[in-house]
N, C-alpha and C positions, 0 to 999 in steps of 0.2 A: 674522889679515891688519887692518890697519887704516885704514880709509877714511878719505879728505882729506872736510873740509866740504862741496870739492863732490861728491865722491861719494854722502855721506850725502844730499845735495840731491837727486838725482837718481834714487838709491835709494825715497828717498821719494815722489816724484813719479811713479815707474813703481809705486808698489804703490796711490796713489791709484788712476792709470790702468785696472790692475789689477782694483781693485774698481766703480771705473766700468763696465769691460767685461762685468764679470761680469753686473752687476746690467742693462745694456743688454741683454744677450743671454736673461736668464731672463726679462726684460720683452717680447722678440722673442717665445720661446717662448709663453708666454702668450697674446699676441696669437696668434699662428696657430694653437694650438688654440680659441681662441674664437671665428675666422674660419672652421674646419671647421667647428665645431658649428653656425655660421650660416649655412653652407653645403649642411648636412645638413640642418639644418630650412627652410630655403628649398625641395630637393630634396622632402621630405615633402609640405612644402603645395602645391607644381606637381602631383606625384602623386595627391593627393588632389582637386584642382581638375581634374583629368584625369579622372580617374577618374568623379565629378561631372556632367561636361558630358557625359560617355560616355552615361552614365545617364540623362540628358535627350535627348539624341541617339538612343539606341531608343525610348524613348517617343515622340517626335515623329515617328519613321519606323511605330511600331504605331501612331499615330492617324492617320496620315492612310491606311499600309493600311486601316483602319477605314472612313475617310471615303469612300475608293473602294471599296470593298465595298459601303456606303450606298450610294452612287451607281449603283452596276449595280445595284443591288434595285430602283431604280425604276423 
């Protein structure tokens, strides 16, 4: 089949759009992976902070119990 000049120009434009589309999809996929990893890191950081907070709370409560025990012994 022999294409007209106008058809060849449209085909070339479609080819360019297809290349740009695939590049945009690849960038989007890469950004989604980065965002997912960032979220995983944030959750891990938050979990670690909560564990540290729980440790401090436990120590604080134990300290309060020991102080009350001391006061009762007076």
